[in-house]
Structures are given as C-alpha cells and as structure tokens.
Backbone as CSV, one residue per row, in Angstrom:
resi,resn,N_x,N_y,N_z,CA_x,CA_y,CA_z,C_x,C_y,C_z
1,MET,156.427,-91.102,125.663,157.610,-91.420,126.017,157.793,-90.274,127.480
2,GLY,157.398,-89.215,127.006,157.699,-88.199,128.298,156.930,-88.655,129.503
3,ASN,155.735,-89.028,129.340,155.063,-89.531,130.915,155.533,-90.672,131.599
4,LEU,156.311,-91.587,130.640,156.887,-92.570,131.382,157.977,-92.331,131.811
5,LEU,158.688,-91.695,131.179,159.954,-91.161,131.712,159.723,-90.269,133.079
6,LEU,158.738,-89.342,133.351,158.714,-88.641,134.414,158.129,-89.700,135.407
7,LYS,157.378,-90.779,135.045,157.053,-91.840,135.918,158.342,-92.602,136.750
8,GLN,159.221,-92.735,135.663,160.423,-93.387,136.366,161.389,-92.645,136.927
9,ILE,161.240,-91.257,136.875,162.114,-90.376,137.500,161.446,-90.257,138.898
10,GLU,160.410,-90.046,139.029,159.566,-90.084,140.280,159.809,-91.654,140.883
11,GLN,159.718,-92.527,140.445,159.892,-93.798,141.070,161.307,-93.949,141.899
12,CYS,162.338,-93.523,140.651,163.561,-93.814,140.973,163.865,-92.789,142.153
13,ARG,163.524,-91.310,142.385,163.601,-90.385,143.329,163.145,-91.017,144.678
14,LYS,161.806,-91.676,144.641,161.156,-91.921,146.175,162.161,-93.359,146.309
15,GLU,162.984,-94.072,145.560,163.614,-95.310,145.787,164.947,-94.660,146.401
16,MET,165.557,-93.792,145.832,166.549,-92.956,146.366,166.495,-92.458,147.719
17,ILE,165.489,-91.729,147.961,165.246,-91.070,149.377,164.831,-92.163,150.285
18,SER,164.203,-93.245,149.965,164.256,-94.627,150.517,165.640,-95.208,151.401
19,LEU,166.145,-95.367,150.220,167.487,-96.164,150.186,168.630,-95.357,151.410
20,GLY,168.482,-94.097,151.105,169.159,-92.890,151.701,168.671,-92.815,153.498
21,SER,167.662,-93.023,153.486,167.018,-93.321,154.982,167.542,-94.259,155.736
22,GLU,167.821,-95.583,154.646,168.536,-96.931,155.333,169.735,-96.985,155.458
23,TYR,170.657,-96.615,154.016,171.803,-96.753,154.382,172.767,-95.360,154.353
24,GLU,174.322,-95.303,154.550,174.475,-94.083,154.385,174.751,-93.395,152.957
25,LEU,174.551,-91.941,152.891,174.510,-91.433,151.597,175.582,-91.818,150.660
26,THR,176.653,-92.318,151.385,177.880,-92.529,150.409,178.068,-94.189,150.034
27,SER,176.940,-95.081,150.684,176.873,-96.267,150.325,176.740,-96.358,148.838
28,ASP,177.451,-97.676,148.332,177.123,-98.189,146.967,175.557,-97.811,146.561
29,VAL,174.985,-98.480,147.208,173.324,-98.552,146.388,172.899,-97.163,146.696
30,VAL,172.981,-96.221,147.383,172.310,-94.800,147.240,173.064,-94.291,146.095
31,VAL,174.553,-94.481,146.085,175.181,-93.957,144.934,174.542,-94.233,143.556
32,GLN,174.622,-95.615,143.404,173.792,-96.197,142.231,172.944,-95.668,142.082
33,SER,171.661,-96.045,142.668,170.407,-95.031,142.622,170.394,-93.850,142.112
34,SER,171.439,-93.065,142.799,171.330,-91.304,142.234,172.196,-91.368,140.958
35,LYS,172.895,-92.033,140.561,173.581,-92.392,139.061,172.287,-92.435,138.243
36,ARG,171.357,-93.581,138.562,170.104,-94.019,137.892,169.365,-92.629,137.619
37,LEU,169.041,-91.941,138.592,168.536,-90.879,138.813,168.686,-89.793,137.724
38,ASP,170.362,-89.742,137.905,170.732,-88.538,137.049,170.852,-88.745,135.654
39,ASN,170.574,-90.320,135.386,170.672,-90.535,133.792,169.255,-90.139,133.251
40,LEU,168.058,-90.697,134.247,166.940,-90.573,133.667,166.772,-89.049,133.617
41,LEU,167.151,-88.036,134.433,166.918,-86.647,134.236,167.432,-86.177,132.901
42,LEU,168.801,-86.568,132.650,169.461,-86.196,131.344,168.649,-86.537,130.452
43,GLN,168.049,-87.591,130.254,167.431,-88.161,128.989,166.276,-87.326,129.039
44,TYR,165.457,-86.981,130.243,164.437,-86.168,130.099,164.791,-84.826,129.440
45,GLN,165.860,-84.264,130.065,166.104,-82.744,129.531,166.422,-83.070,127.993
46,LYS,167.177,-84.143,127.529,167.814,-84.095,126.151,165.988,-84.282,125.313
47,LYS,165.185,-84.876,125.741,164.090,-84.974,125.246,163.264,-83.317,125.375
48,ILE,163.449,-82.905,126.111,162.799,-81.488,126.150,163.383,-80.482,124.999
49,VAL,164.727,-80.547,125.361,165.366,-79.983,124.209,165.035,-80.281,122.664
50,ASP,165.277,-81.358,122.572,164.762,-81.901,121.158,163.477,-81.462,120.705
51,ASP,162.496,-81.807,121.650,161.168,-81.358,121.436,161.250,-79.837,121.042
52,PHE,161.776,-79.014,121.747,161.789,-77.452,121.426,162.425,-77.145,120.070
53,LYS,163.509,-78.071,119.858,164.175,-77.446,118.694,163.084,-77.791,117.207
54,SER,162.735,-79.045,117.455,161.761,-79.755,116.527,160.687,-78.696,116.255
55,ASN,160.219,-78.183,117.339,158.799,-77.351,117.431,159.248,-75.818,116.908
56,HIS,160.549,-75.527,116.820,161.021,-73.970,116.706,162.194,-74.134,115.400
57,TYR,161.987,-74.973,114.810,163.132,-75.037,113.566,164.642,-74.778,113.765
58,ILE,165.166,-74.977,114.970,166.401,-74.588,115.201,167.468,-75.515,114.765
59,ILE,168.326,-75.236,114.281,169.424,-76.053,113.642,170.882,-75.818,114.337
60,ASP,171.239,-77.005,114.652,172.568,-77.126,115.597,173.638,-76.247,114.770
C-alpha cells in the first residue's frame, strides 16, 4: 500500500502544480486538487504512524 500511496501522492502533486499554472491558485479546481493531496498525505502519515506503533508495541 505504501508504494501505491506514494505514487498517488506524486501524481496528485504534479496535477496540482499543473493546474496551478493554468488557473488561479484560489480556483475551485486547484483547491479541490490541493484537498485531494492533503487527504493522500494524511493517509500516508497515518500509515507511517500505524506501522511504527505495530513494530514498536506502542499502545494508545
């Protein structure tokens, strides 16, 4: 899942940069792309934390 998620993050980042060069940064299309990227980054961060916890026997 990690590698797929990283590929999705990179693709979304490239898309957002491209859209940002075509449209105003505050346009709906750029903002929506930014939100998708934020969501992917949060998923990745959660995966990293969960993996760390499972490998180090940390209990919430």
